[in-house]
C-alpha positions in Angstrom: -10.5 -43.4 -3.4 -13.0 -40.9 -4.5 -13.6 -39.7 -1.0 -9.9 -39.3 -0.4 -9.4 -37.2 -3.5 -12.4 -35.1 -2.7 -11.0 -34.4 0.8 -7.7 -33.4 -0.6 -9.3 -31.2 -3.2 -11.3 -29.4 -0.6 -8.2 -28.9 1.5 -6.3 -27.5 -1.5 -9.2 -25.3 -2.4 -9.2 -24.0 1.2 -5.6 -23.1 0.9 -6.3 -21.3 -2.4 -8.6 -18.9 -0.5 -5.8 -16.4 0.2 -5.0 -12.9 1.0 -2.7 -11.3 -1.6 -0.5 -8.5 -0.3 1.6 -6.1 -2.3 5.4 -5.5 -2.4 7.0 -8.9 -2.0 3.7 -10.5 -2.8 3.0 -13.1 -0.1 0.4 -15.9 0.1 -1.2 -16.4 3.5 -4.3 -18.3 4.6 -7.3 -16.1 4.2 -8.9 -14.5 7.3 -10.8 -11.3 7.8 -7.9 -9.1 8.6 -7.0 -5.5 8.8 -3.5 -4.1 8.2 -0.8 -6.7 7.5 2.9 -6.3 7.7 5.8 -8.6 6.7 8.9 -9.6 8.6 11.7 -12.0 7.8 14.0 -14.1 10.0 17.2 -15.9 9.0 17.1 -19.7 8.6 20.8 -20.3 8.3 20.1 -21.9 4.9 22.2 -20.0 2.4 22.5 -19.9 -1.3 25.5 -21.9 -2.3 25.9 -20.2 -5.7 24.6 -17.1 -7.5 21.2 -17.5 -9.1 19.9 -15.0 -11.7 16.2 -15.1 -12.7 13.5 -13.1 -14.3 10.5 -12.2 -12.1 7.6 -13.1 -14.5 5.1 -10.5 -13.4 7.3 -7.5 -14.0 9.8 -9.0 -16.3 12.6 -7.6 -14.2 15.9 -9.5 -13.8 17.4 -10.2 -10.3 20.3 -12.1 -8.8 20.5 -13.7 -5.4 24.2 -14.1 -4.5 26.1 -16.9 -2.9 26.1 -16.7 0.9 22.7 -14.9 1.1 20.4 -16.3 3.7 17.1 -17.7 2.4 15.1 -15.8 5.0 11.8 -17.2 6.2 8.8 -14.9 5.9 6.0 -14.1 8.3 3.0 -11.9 8.1 1.5 -10.2 11.2 -2.3 -9.9 11.0 -3.7 -7.9 13.8 -0.6 -8.9 15.9 -1.0 -12.6 15.0 2.1 -14.2 13.4 1.5 -16.3 10.3 3.8 -18.1 7.9 4.0 -16.6 4.4 5.3 -17.4 0.9 6.6 -15.1 -1.8 5.3 -15.3 -5.4 7.4 -12.4 -6.7 11.1 -13.3 -6.0 13.5 -10.4 -6.1 11.0 -7.7 -5.1 11.3 -5.5 -2.0 9.8 -6.4 1.3 8.2 -3.9 3.7 4.7 -3.1 4.9 2.0 -4.9 3.0 -1.3 -3.8 1.6 -4.3 -6.2 1.9 -6.3 -6.9 -1.2 -3.8 -6.3 -4.0 -3.8 -9.5 -6.0 -2.9 -8.6 -9.6 0.3 -10.7 -9.6 -1.6 -13.7 -8.2 -4.4 -13.4 -10.8 -1.8 -13.2 -13.6 -0.5 -16.7 -12.7 -3.7 -18.3 -14.0 -5.8 -21.1 -12.5 -3.4 -24.0 -13.2 -0.5 -22.4 -11.4 -2.7 -21.2 -8.6 -3.9 -24.7 -7.9 -0.4 -26.2 -8.2 0.8 -23.6 -5.6 -2.1 -24.5 -3.3 -1.1 -28.2 -3.6 2.6 -27.4 -2.8 1.4 -25.5 0.3 -0.8 -28.4 1.3 1.9 -31.0 1.1 4.6 -28.6 2.1 4.9 -26.5 5.3 1.9 -24.7 6.8 2.8 -24.4 10.4 4.5 -26.5 13.2 1.3 -28.2 14.2 0.1 -29.2 10.8 1.5 -32.3 9.1 -1.0 -33.7 6.6 1.3 -36.6 5.7 3.4 -37.9 8.5 4.6 -40.8 6.4 6.0 -38.7 3.6 9.4 -38.3 5.1 11.9 -41.2 5.7 11.7 -42.9 9.1 14.3 -41.5 11.5 14.7 -38.3 9.5 13.9 -35.1 11.5 13.5 -31.9 9.6 13.1 -28.4 11.0 10.2 -26.0 10.2 12.8 -23.8 8.4 13.9 -26.6 6.1 10.4 -27.6 5.2 9.5 -23.9 4.7 12.5 -23.3 2.3 11.7 -26.5 0.3 8.1 -25.3 -0.1 9.1 -21.8 -1.1 11.5 -23.2 -3.8 8.7 -25.3 -5.3 6.4 -22.3 -5.4 9.2 -20.3 -7.2 9.6 -23.2 -9.6 6.0 -22.9 -10.5 5.9 -19.1 -10.6 9.0 -18.8 -12.8 7.9 -21.5 -15.2 10.7 -23.9 -14.1 8.2 -26.6 -13.2 5.1 -27.7 -15.2 2.1 -26.7 -13.2 0.0 -29.5 -14.8 2.2 -32.6 -14.3 4.8 -31.0 -12.0 7.7 -32.1 -14.2 10.8 -30.1 -13.4 12.2 -28.2 -16.5 15.0 -26.2 -14.8 16.5 -26.9 -11.4 17.7 -23.4 -10.9 16.2 -22.8 -7.5 16.9 -26.1 -5.8 20.4 -26.1 -7.4 21.1 -22.7 -5.9 20.4 -24.0 -2.4 21.6 -27.6 -2.5 24.1 -27.7 -5.3 24.5 -29.7 -8.5 24.0 -33.0 -6.6 20.7 -32.0 -5.0 18.9 -35.0 -6.6 21.3 -37.6 -5.1 21.1 -39.3 -1.8 24.0 -37.1 -0.6 23.5 -33.6 -1.8 26.5 -31.3 -1.5 24.7 -28.7 0.7 21.6 -28.4 2.7 20.6 -32.1 2.2 17.6 -31.7 4.5 16.0 -29.2 2.2 16.7 -31.5 -0.8 14.9 -34.4 1.0 11.9 -32.2 1.9 11.8 -30.8 -1.6 11.7 -34.2 -3.2 9.2 -35.6 -0.7 6.7 -32.7 -1.3 7.0 -33.0 -5.1 6.5 -36.8 -4.9 3.3 -36.2 -2.9 2.1 -33.6 -5.5 2.7 -36.1 -8.3 1.0 -38.9 -6.4 -2.0 -36.6 -5.8 -2.4 -36.0 -9.5 -1.9 -39.7 -10.5 -5.1 -41.3 -11.8 -5.4 -45.0 -12.2 -5.7 -46.3 -15.8 -9.4 -47.3 -15.4 -10.4 -44.0 -13.9 -10.9 -40.4 -15.0 -10.0 -37.1 -13.3 -13.6 -36.3 -12.5 -16.2 -38.8 -11.2 -18.8 -37.6 -13.6 -16.7 -38.7 -16.6 -15.3 -41.9 -15.1 -16.4 -45.2 -16.8 -18.5 -47.7 -15.0 -17.0 -51.2 -14.7 -19.4 -54.0 -13.7 -17.7 -57.0 -11.9 -19.2 -60.4 -12.5 -20.0 -62.8 -9.7 -18.8 -66.4 -10.4 -20.6 -67.9 -7.5 -17.8 -67.4 -5.0 -16.0 -64.2 -5.8 -16.0 -61.2 -8.2 
């Protein structure tokens, strides 16, 4: 159990090593890169209602309108295409500048770690699936659907709609805007695949944070329980 948690913590910490880039503020796995630029492609997954929100870093208010495609984001690093995620919804895309990380730093450690965990259990790339058992048997989800679900969770955390410590959802504004009012049912009104992915990722995040009643978060502070031998068993 301890080894498993340590392995996951290391993986999450690795994902936290990121390159922050300015404009739309994108998170990408860290590498030694030169110039980076952003591109977006349509996913066919559209907002089903208007959603108005405040971008927390600048305090500016924005609205995404019904029918807008939730475009998937990529960053090109030295002509290598990589998946990317936005932490400043509503801001303008364009050429990026490596090294600008003020908006990321403003999130604080708790949100940063929660975002890293969302990325770990969410979508990294087509060849990476840390948890093949996290989706229902027989359900096939596209990379775009998994990416959108991961992006929505990141925006939940960034905008303060989801508690970054226990992952409790306070406001379902983002997932509701993509999957409708019935997103949390077995038959969402719209984009049900995104809703399934969204719930699966969150469940894994919560499971990762769950600590058994006799344990502690850190091994150094966990109590020691001595089991007694009765002659045939403990």
